[in-house]
N, C-alpha and C positions, 0 to 999 in steps of 0.2 A: 245170551249176551257176553258169556264169558271169553276171554281173549281180546276183547275191544278195548282200545285205549279210551282214555276219558273224554277227548273232544268227540270221538265218533259215537261214544255212548250218550253224550249230551245231544248230538245230533238225531239219534235214533229216537230218543225220548221226546224230543220236540216234534219230530215227525209223526209219532203215535198219537201225541196229545192234539196236534193241529189237524190230524186225519179223523180223530174222534170227534173234535169239535165241528169240523165241517160236515161230516157224515150225519152227525146229530141233528144239525140245523137242516140239512136236506130231508131228512125224515120228519121233522118237525113241520116243515111247511108243506109236506106231502100229506099231512093228515094223519101222521103216525106218532103221536106224543109219547106212547108207551115204549116203543122201539127206539125213540131219540134218547129218553132218558138212560135206556141200558147202554146205548153206544157212548153217550157222555160218560157214564160211569166206567165203563171199559176204558175210555181213553184217559182217565184221570188216574186210575190205579198204578200204572207203571210210574209216573211222575211222582206220586205219593210214597210209593215204595223206596225210590231212589233218595227222596227227600228225608224220609225216616232213616234210612242208613247213614246219609250225611250226618244227621242229628245225633244219631248213637256215637258215631266216630268224634263227633265234636265234643260231646259230653265226656268221652273217654280220655280226651286231651285236656280236660278241665275248661273247655269253652262253652258259654252258652250264647247262641246267636240268634238272629232275628228269623231263621229259618223255621224256629219252632211256631211262629205266627202264621207262616204259611202253611205249615202241616195242620195246624188247629184250623184254619180257614176253610181248607180243602175237606177236612173230615167233618166239620160242622155243617158244610153245605150239603155233603152227600147224606148225613143224619137226617137233615130237615128237607130232603127232596129239592134242593136247589142245585140240581145236577148241572144246569147250565152254567151257574156261577161258578161251580167247581171246575168245569171244563175250561172256563176262561182263565181261571187262576192257574191251572196246570199249563196251559198254553203260554201265559204270560211268564210264569215261573221258569219253564223250560227254556222259553225264549230270552229270558233275561241272562240266564246262566251261559246260555249260547254265546249271547251277544258280549258277555264278559270275557269269555273265553277268546272270542275273536278280538276283542279290544285289546287284552294283553298281548296277543300275538302281533298285532300292529304295532302296539307300543315298544316292543322289543325287537323290530325289525332290523335296527341298525346293528345291535349285538348279534342277532342270529346271523347276519352277514359275515361276521367273522368266521363262524364255524364252516360256512359254505366255502371258504377260501383255503381251507386246510388241504395241503398237498399230501398225497399218499406216498409218492416215490421221488427220488431225485436222480439227476444224471451226473455220474462221478468219473473223473479222470483216472485211469487205472492202466498201468503197463503200456502206455503209448496209445491207448484206445479210451473208448467211452463205455459204461455200463450203466444200466438203470437199476437201482437198488431201492429197497424199502427204506422208508424214512428212518426207521429205527437202526439201520447199519451206518449211518453217518457218525464219524467221529472227528473231534477237533482236528484240525490241519488238513483234512481231506479237501481237494480241489473239485469243485462243482462246477458244472456248466449251467447257467441259467439262461433258457432260451427266451425269446421274444413272447411276452405274454405269460410266462410262467410266474408261479407265486414262489418267492424265496422261502425255501424249506426251513432254513436254520439261520441263526445269528451268525454273522461272518464279516470279513472285509473284503473290499474289492480287490480282486487280483488282476484285473485288465486296466487298460489305461484310463477308461471312462465308461460310466453306465447311467443310464436314465431310468429312475424308478418312480413309480406311482405309489405313494404311501396314504393315499385318501382313507383307506379302511382302517389306518392305524392313527395317523396324525392329523388328518384333515387337510392336509396340503391339497389344494386344488389342481396344481399344475405338477407334472413330474419333475424332480429334482435331479440335477446332473451331479453325480459322484465321481470321484477321482480315485487313482490307485491308493489302497490303504485305508480308504474311509470305511466306517462302520455302516452295516446294513442290518436292519431289523428284519427278523423273518414275518412273513405276512405281506411284505412290499411286493407289487408287482412290476416285472420287467417291461418297461413302456418303450424301450428302444432295442438296439441291435443285442445279440447275445453276448454274455461277458462270463468271465470266470469269478468263482467266489472261493475264498478260502474260509471253512468253516471255524468258528471259534467256540461254539456249544453243541451239544447234542440236541436234537429236536425236542425232548422233555424238558430241556433246561432253557429254552430260546424264548425270546420275547413273545411270540405269537402263542405258544403253548401256556405261558403264564397268564397272558390276557384271556385265553379261553377259559381258564380255571376261574379267573376272576368272574368271567360272564356267568358261569354255571353257579357260583356263588351268589351272585346278584339275583339270578332268576329264582334261586331257592329261599331267598330271604323274605322275611315278613316284618313289615313296618311296626313301630310302637303304636302308631296312629290306627293301625288295623286292630290292635289289641284294646286300644282305647273304645273304639267303636263297638267291639264286642262287649265290653264293660257297660257302654251306654245301653246295649240292647237288653240287658236285664231290666233296667229302669223302664225303656220302652215297652217290654213285654208286660210289666206289671201295670203300666198305664193302660195299655191296649185291654188286659182282661177286666180292668176296673170300669173302662168305658163300656165294653161289651157286657159285662154283668149288670152294670146300672141301666144300660137301655133295656135289657131283658126285664129286670126287676120292676122298674117303673112302668113300662109299657105292656108287660105280659106277652110280647111278641118276639119269639126266639129269632125271626128272621132278621131283625135289626141288630141283634147280636153277631148273627152271621155276617151282616153287611160289615159292620165294624171290623170283624175279624179280617175279612176278604180285603178292607180298604188297607189295613195294617198289615201289609205284605210286601215290604220293601227288600225282598230277598237279595237283590244285587246291590243294595245300597252300601252294605259292609264290604261289598268287592270294589265299589267305586273308589274306595281311598287307596288300596293298591294300585288300582288302574292308573290313578293320579301320580303316584310315586313311580310306578314302573315307566311311565310316560316321561316322567321328569328325568329318570335315569337315561332313557334314550335319548332324550333332548340334550342332556349334557354331554353324552357320549358324542353327539353331533357336532359339539364345539369342543372336543378332544379332551374331555374330563370324564374319565371312567370310574364311575362310583361303585364300588363293591357290592352295596346292598342298599335297600330303601331305609333301613335305620341311619346308616350315615347320611343319606341325602336330606333326611328330615332333620338331624342334628346340625347339618351344614347350614340349614336355613335359619338356626338360632345363634349362630357364632357372634360372639361379641369380640373377642381377642384373637388376634392373628400373631404368630411368631414365625419369622422368617429366618431360615438358615442363609449365611452370606455366599459362600462359594458354589456356584452352580446353580443357585436359586435366585438371590438378588443380583448376583453378578453373573457373567456368561459362564465362567467355570474354564475358561480356556485363555491363556495369556495372549495378548494382542500387542501389535506394535503401536506405540503412541509418539515416538519420534526417531528420526535417524540423523545422526551426526558424522559427518565426513572429515578425514584430516588431510586428504590428497586430494588429486585431481579426478578421483572416481565419484560417480554420482550416488546418490542414495538407492536407485533402483539396482545398480550395479552391484554394490556391497550386498543388498538384499540377495540378488541372484547368487553370489558365490556362497553366501552363508546358507542359504537354503539348500543348494546342489549338495553341498557337503553334509548337511543335517539330514538328508535323506537316509543316511546310513545309521541314523540314532532313533532309538525309541523314546527319548526324553520328551516330556510334555512341551517345553519350551523350543525344542528342536522342532518337533511336529508342528507346532503353532507357526514357526518360521516357514516351513514348507508349505503349509496351507495358505499363508498370507501371500507368498510368491506365486502361488498356482492361481489364487483368487485374482492376482493383478494380471494373469495371463501369460506368466512366463513359462517358457519351456526349459525345465531344469536338466542340464547334462548330468550324466551318471559320474558319480565320485569314484575315485580309485585309491589304493594303498591307504584305506582309512584306518587309523588309530584311534581309539575312544578311550580317554582316561577319565574313569568314573568321578563324578563329582567336579570335574575341572573343564573339559571340553573335547573337541576332536581335531584331529590333526589329518590331512590327505591332500589329494590332488584332484584339481578341478579344470579340466581343459588344459592341462599342463602347466598350471599354476599351483603353486603350494599355498594352501589356505589353512588357517588356523581359526577356530570359532569356539567360544567359551567365555568364562568369567574373565574381567580385564585383567587381573593379576596374572593368570594363567597365559593368556594371549600375549601380554607384554613380555613375559619371561620367554616364550618361544620366538618373539620376534627381537629379543635382545634390547627392549626398551624399558626404562625405569617406570614402574607402577605408579599410577596417580589415584587419589582418592576421589570418589564423586559423591560428596555427602548432600549434594542437593537433590538427590533422587526422592521421590515421594514414597511415603511409607507403602510397602507392598510392591513397589516396582523392582524389575530385574534389568540388569544392564548386560548386553551380550556384546563382546568386542569382536571385531574381525581384523585379521592380519592377512595380507596378501603378498607373497614372495617376500617375506621377511621384513615388511613395513606394515606399521599401523595404519590400517584403512578407515576405520571408522566404528561406531558403535551404534546399536539399536536399544531403545528402552522400550520395555515390554511390561503390561501390567493386566490384571484381570478387571476389565471395565465393568461398570453397572449396566445392566441390561437396557436395551433402548425401551423407552416409554415406562420405566420404573415409577417416575414420579406420578404421571398420569394414572398408573395402576393403582397406587397408593390412594390418590384422591377417589377413585371409583369406589375403592372398597369402603372407605369412609362414608361415601354417599349411600352404600348399600346396607349400612347398618353396623360396620366393624368399628367398634368404638376405640380399640387400642391395637396399635401395630408396633411390634418390636422386633429387634434383630438378636439373633443367638448365634454366635459362632466361636470356634475355637481359635481363631485367629487372633493377632495382636490388637490391642485396644486402638493404637494408632491408625492401623490399617483399616479396622472397622469405621473409626470416626471419619477417615478421608472418604470412604466409600459411600457412607450415608449422608455427607454433609448436603444440608438443603433439602432432604427428603422429609423432613418433619416428622420423623418416628418418635413414639412416645418414650422409649428407652433403646439403649444399645449396650447389650450384654457380650463381652468380649471374653477370650480365653477361657472358655466353657469346655469342661469335659463332657463325655456323654451323660454322666450322672448329673452333672451341673445343668444340662439341658432338661433332663427329667425334672429336676427340682424346681426349675424356672416354669414349667408347664404346670406342675402342681400348685405352685405359689400364685400363678395368675388366674386359677379357677374361683377366686373371690370375686372376680370382675364377671363373670359368666362362662358360657361354653368357650372352650379354647381350640383354635386350629393351628396346628404346626405343620409347616412346609419345609422339606429337606430334600437330600438327593444322596447323601453319602452313608456309609455303614454306621458311622458315628451318630446319625440322626434317627437311626431305627428305634432305638429305646425311646426317645422322646415322641416319635411318631405314633409307636403302639400306645403311649400312656395318654396321649391327647384325646379330647373327645372327638376330633376328627383329625387323623393324620393324612397328609397329601404328599405323595413322592412325585418327583420330577422323573417322568418315565423316559425320556429321550435318551439321557446318559447316565441316569442315577443307578446306584447299586442295587443289586436283587434284594438285598436286606431289607433296604428301605421300602422297595415296592411290596414286598410280603408283609411287612409291619404296618403299611398305611392303610387307610380306609378308601382313598381314592388315588388315583394317578393321572398326572397330567401327561397324556400321551404326546401333545404337542409341547416341546421343551421350551415353553415360553410362559412366565409367571401371568402374563395378561389374560389368559384363558382362565384363571381362578376367579376372576370377577363375574365372568359369564356364568361359571358354575355356581356361585353363590346366588346370583339372581335367578336362576333356573330353579334351584332349590328352593328359594323362597316363593317362587310362583307356583310351584307344584304343591307346596304345602297350603298355600293359600285357596287353591282350587280344590284340594281335598277337603278341607274344612267347609268350603262352600257346599260341596256334595253332601256332606254329613248334615249340616244344618238345614239345608233346603229339603233334603230327602225326609228327614224326620219331621220338620216343622210342616210341610205340607201334608205328610202321614197324619199327624195329629188333627189338622183342620178337616181332613176328609173322614176321620173317625167321628169327629163331633157331627158333622153334617149326616153321616150314616145313622148315628144315634138319635138324630132328630127326625129321621125317616125321609130326609131328603135324597137318599141315594139307596137305590135297590142293590142286592148284592152283585148282579151282573155289571151294573154301572159303577160299583166301588171297585171291583175287580180291574176294569179297563182303566178307570182313573189312576189307581195305585201304580199299575204297570207302566202307565205312561210316565209317572214320576220317576219310577225306577229307571227307565230307559233314558230319561232326559238327564239324570245326575250322573250315568255312565258316559253319556255323550259329553257332559259338561267336564267330566274327569280327563277326557281325551284332549281337551283344549290344551292341556300341558305340553302335548306334542309340538303346539304352535307358539311356545313361548320363544319370544325374541328379545334377548337381554339387550338393555341400552348400551353396555358396554361390550357391544359385539366385537370379537376380535376380528382381525382383518382376514384371518384365514380359518374357515371352518369346513366341515366335512363335504358339504354339498351346497 
């Protein structure tokens, strides 16, 4: 059996045990009881040996599990010639481990789907032609051709006019998204439209998809605290089992009753039902765009009492948007936006890019600017369709147009005014600000309904800006002008109220995310440092999905506890019945393994959790 992987070994042991049981029954009913006993004995030995090896390994790790009871029951049954009972236990034990392996495989299918999408090569433009190269050879600024149906191999920006991308495997978007020139693209997205060009911004190993795969691998290797708790319970359960079995033998003088007690007390898959429930919960959370790094953070998430939110990019959209347009002459607001956005195509400034995005979202076709000059911190001067255009701060534009500067003291805190002059005349201005995310108030209400007692804002921005953004949200506290260390101190101070979750997206949030009981990073546009420090990532760049993640975590933990309590409780009842002579060893074996299978199937219910705060966009 050397060289077989664990799943194939489990299948082989199950096959041997089942063949031994069936063959023995055939011989028994054929009038050959002696031969049947030998066949049953032979069918039990491989399962018993595998079980003993697992027990030795567990003890080596300092763990004492319920597998010891299974080994004792099979051994006792063989010693006292209850070979049929031993054979039934062997089949049920090996069947239970096989079922558990299958269940975990099913529970993690959404995560495994990520691995199946990993591209191995990419098509790169080079010297006027195309070449297929291994993924590792792609470097930043390489221009790649993404064909229809291809998976985007690295993070990059759209280098064509438009592209249609299916991001379901990453973000849960059910419909393809239309992206335009310069838009960011995450690796792992699938091209659902015509071929387009992509300019690489990261190598494959540093791209979004590679990072998500690493998180998936970490999640699959994790073991939850509840599993260790079940192991600790198993020591007490083992002592109770031995006490009942010894008492049954002592008071009745019948060793078969002790065997029956041991056989009933064989909930080997029971301790596996806990991680099955939690892994299923992780899979379900991923279905709603919340990638949890392991079972431990998922369980901790279920008990969160305090939530601390960053402002920019978390509670707000993180990108400035137009809130008003004022005109000074005969031009319309649409014309002013068109000229400003056309010129701003030549700038990488966030405000400039926001103007371009706003114009394109309105369906405007932007002409190419010419003779552009950018004055850092001031604005841009250039030509658009033969008109001299100036865009930037009001004082800068006024100077360029030869007009006296005016003060605009009526601007809301955190707002930005972008002035526009055309052909030497002030044409108008646009007011931009970073707006609150849509549905933020409803999201906060849902979180409180899900048991989050305290919700706070933590930002490095000015207090007046934080107060304006959070007005009417009903937060418990607003902490502004915080340094990264200040955010860490805030997380530490809030622990007196219970488990703390921190949500952020910037590099400055990374220390607080790392120190929080559960750190959650905004994965859509968040910094790599915050994603690395966090325990979970919102793949869909919307804070509303957090509520669904918390609900799923609570549901998975509740189902895991149900499995533990039901499995152990029913086993104790069965042991008492066996001690009273109401169950034979064979009947006890069948009953107990039915219980084991039932609790694992119960754990799989975590795959069907549907949170009440269901986001509009889910994976499927």
